[in-house]
Structure formats: structure tokens, C-alpha cells
N, C-alpha and C positions, 0 to 999 in steps of 0.2 A: 505494500500498501504506499502511496506515493505520500509526501508530507510537507503539506504547504504551508506559510505562515501569509498571512493576510494584515497588512498593516493600513489602516487607514484611519481619519479621526473622525468620519462620519459615520453614525452608527448601524445607520439603515442600511448603508452600502457593506461594514461588514460583516452586518445578519445576514445578507440578503449572497453576499457571494459566500459564506461559508455553507448555506445552506444550500447552493448550486453545485459546489465543487464539492459535495459532500453523494450531492447524488449520484457523481461518478469514479463513487470510492475514493475517494481522496480524506487523509487526514488532517481537519483542518485547523488550525491555532490562528486566533487572530489578537491585534494589539493596538492601541490607538493613539499611540504617541511612540518617538523617538525612543525614551528612556525603557518603558515597556519592551518596544524590539528589543535594544540588545542586550538587558536580560533574557528573553527569551532565547535568543540568539547563542549566546554566551552559556547558556544553560541545557540546550539542545541543541539536533543536529534535524535539520531541515531539505526536503530534493528541490526547493524552490522558492522564492520569496516574493509575493504582489505588492510592492512598495507604491504608496502614495507619494508624489513629489513635495505637495505642499503639506506639512504638517506645524501643531501650535507650537513645538517645542523643539525642534531639530529641521535639518536643510536635508530633504529627499538624496540630492546628491552627496550630500556628505555620507550620508547613511548611505548610500550606494558603495560609496569609495571605502567607508569604514567596513562592510561586511565583506567586500574585495579580499581589504587587505588582512582581515583575521578568520574569515568561516570559506571564501571563495565558492560561496553558494547562488546557484544563477538568480539573475533577480530582474523580473519584469515591471516597469516601472510605467507608474499612471499617471500620465500628465493632462492636463486643460489645454482643451478643442482650442487649435489653431494655436501651438506656442512649439513651432519648431526648434528654437532654439534651445528650448531646454528638453528637447528629444536629443536632441545631437551632444547636448553637456552629458544626458546620461548615458548614453552609448560608447561615450568616450573615457568616461571616469569607470566602465566594466559593465553597464547595466548588460544584459544577453538581448533585450526585446522591450517593446513599450508600446501603449496603447492607452489611446485618446480619450477621455469621458467625455460625453456620455457613451458606454459602449454595451455591446451587446454578451450578455456571462456565456454565451455558445460559443461566443471570438475570443473571450477570457482563456476558455477551456482549451479551445485547438488552439493558441499560441503556449499553452503551459506543457501543452504535451509534444508542440514540438522542441521548447527547450529543451526536456526530458528526452527525446529522441535523441538527438545531435547530442546530449551527455554521454548517451548508453550506446552510441551510434560511435563515438569518438572513443570511447574505451573500449569497447569491441574493437575497432578498429587497431588498435594498437596490441592488443594479445599476444599478433604470432609476432610481431616488432618486437625488440629488446627493449624489455621492461624500462629499466635500471640505467641512466647512463650517467657517467662522471667527468666533472672536467675543474683544474685545479682548487681539487679539494672536496667541490661543490657534489652531492647526489640530484638526482632529479629523474624521478619515478612518473613515468607517463600514463603510467594505466591510477593510480593514485590521484594524479595533478597535484604532486607533490613537491617542494624544493627542498632541499635541506643544508644549511652550513657547513664548511669545514667544522664550526664547534658544534655538530650537530643539534643544530637547532631549525627547527622548523620553521620554512617562511610560506606565507599564505600568498597564494597566487590569483591575480582576478582571473575571468575568463579570459579576456585580451591576452593578458602577461603570459597567459599558459600558452596561448599559440602563438604566440611570438617566441615563445624560448623554445617552443619544440621544432618553429622553422627553423632557430638556427642550429640548435644540438642536431639537427638533420644535415645540414649544408655547414659545418665547420671549417672556415678557411675561404670561403667563397663571399665575394663581393655582393652583397642584395641588396637591389634599387630598392625604392618605395612602391613604385607597381610591382615588384614580386612579391616584398611583403605585402601590399592590400591584398594579392589574391592570395596568397598562402593562409594568411590571416582572416580571409570573411568567411563568417558564416551567416546562415538565411536569415532574413530581419534585423542583420546588423548592420549600418553603416561604416564602411571602413573610409577614410583618405590620407592622404600626406600628414595632416596636421594629427590624426589620430593614432599616427606608424608613430612618430615623434613623438609625442605625448606619451606611449606604450614604453617604448624605448626608455625614456625619460626615467618614468618610474621603475622598469625593470634592470635600470642600472644601478639605483637607489636604494633596491632589495639585495643586491649583488654586491655592493659596497665597491663598486666601480665609479671611479672620477668620472667627473662630467668634464671636467678641463682635458684631464689626460686619461682617459679609458685604457683599460688593459684587456676585458677582455670582449667591450661590445665597441668597437671602431669606428667612427665617422668617417665615411670617404668622400670629400666634398664633391660634390658634385655627379654623384655616383648613388650611395647609397650607402650601408653600413657591413662592417664585415666583424663576424662575430670567432675573435681570431685567437681561439685557445683547439688545445688536441681535445678530442672526445671520445673517451673507452667505452666499451659496454661492460 
């Protein structure tokens, strides 16, 4: 049974979405604010989070980034109708999909199922590949989507960061243009552009402890793209 966390300050929306998703066999937990959401995510495990952009005590974009940094759970953002800027920002901070209000509950179910299928397909597709790779003391488990530092500290990755690192470790020593990285990291329903690639590279460098001025792992090749300049071992 898939576990879903619905976060919205509107009680009527929370209850109606919960009741509808339960009809499709989902275990649904609800939260009315950012503080409650943080507590639930830290104390439990969810397969997907449906997150309203506007909450009374917190910013949905900041919450989305926090989820990707701490748990890596897929997030579907709920945004106001006609608010493309927020939708783009949501995708850039790691949201897996978005849905504008008002929405049809059946469409939300379809989008949740699509996000879950992508996650499951990604895991199955790597079962036959080498599951764990190592580089510069780091360990990257592509099945669990888990990055472990040389100090044995687990570093959470957002969906965008995971897809980017997977593209790099599969092609070490090769210069990858932004267009290539867009193709390699694109997922259905997710908008990827030059800016989002640059942001994902910046966040991934931070998590790898790689200097932005003189990076040792992910190097910027001016006018060409990025180079993952390390030896990757199975």
C-alpha cells in the first residue's frame, strides 16, 4: 500500500483528497502546516508527498527543498492557477510534478501513480546494472538512491540531484553539454532547462563538498558543459 502525505491548510481540501485517495488503496496522512509536515516526515516514511505551495507558517518551496535534502521523497506541488513562475521554481527545487488548483481529484491520482511508476521503473531498470559505485571515497547506491560520504554519513539527494549524479557516474571523464544533461535527467512531467541544470550542479557540488571556485569532482568546461573528473569503480 502506497503511503501519501497531503499537506494543505484548507481542511475541506485535505479531507476530500484524503477520502478520494483512500478509495484507490492509498494510506493517507494529512498535515495542515509546515511544522506538522516536518514532524511527520521526520517520524515516518512516505512514498509521495502532495504539498500546497501556500501555507500559513512556511513556504512551500522551502519545504520542498527541505524534503529533498532530508528524505528524498517525491513531491507533487499544488499551485495557484496561472502561477507559472512558482511552478518552475518548484520543479527547480526538486518537485517531481505540479498540479494547479482547482484540480480534478482523478487527475491527482493519475499524477501520483505516474510519479510512483517512474520511481519504481528507475529502481527496476538499475537492478541489472552495478548497484553501488565508488569515487573519491564516496559510495553511491543507485537502487536505494543513497549517497554515503567518505565519513560514512548518508547524504540525502533530491530527485533532480539523483538523476544528475547518475548521469555523471555512468559517464566519468566525459564532457557533457547542458543539452546532453537535460536529455539525461529529464523525467515525464518535469521541466528541465539550462538554469535548472546549473542549479542542480551547484547543489550537488555542495553536497559532495566540492568547491564552486576550484571544483575537483564536477568541473565546469567553459562553453562546453560539465566534466565528472573522477575514476568511478564498481
